[in-house]
C-alpha angles and dihedrals in degrees: 000000000000117000144155106272125225117217097226128139117266112282095028120112133190103241107138124182120238089260092051092050091053102037104032100033115018096038092050091047093050092046090049090240122146116262120208117231093027096203107135114088128217111245134172093232099196101065088058129074111220094254089056094062095083107107092015102063128047106274126207113168108311094338127096122200129194144145119246138173112259114252139161091222107085097166124131129185091266103034146320144263115247127187113262109256116246091014115104126182115301122215119240108215131200108245095219099047105016088231119145111257099168148333135253125210127187125223133184124211117237124191120238086261090060096253114147114232131199092253114119128189124196109200117198124201133181117249102205148356140230119291101201097090131071120285092254092051092045091052090050090049091048090054090049091047092052092053097066132068132170117221133204111195126185141156110239118217108208092187096052120083103192098139089235127153092264092057110125121235123228089258091053089052090053091051091048091051087057087061088058090054090055089058095051115086113203119213113254 
């Protein structure tokens, strides 16, 4: 299975928390600061179907990570990403101060025929920007911050119980079942 390789010592894996993705990777990317290790590639997500990300995005296990420009158009040649029903934006909090550092939103991939797949995307955004500069500079930074997102894409396997990081909780299962209700049309 081809994938972007990470130059880490043996025994180390790339499995960042939500906070680490936002603070140590996305914030630095948006602020044009160097990131060490610089392992997450820039991709225009929307030309690629999720199964085409292997070898283009950073791969760790079943998960793919990449930066992308934020856009409302989440359409690919074979389908589109739609927000997961019943699942609003989640706050990403700093562990040391409990302050909001970003948000996470879930999307499901649907084929062009409208069939829901098992592909999930978690899209992370920054929630703020520094306040030490002038208002004009802060506004420019805010615009730059809002341009970038970091995405984690994976194919969930509802039949497999491997205890992995992409394992869905009971609450996730409830939210996903709500998506099924949206697809059922009741006779009037």
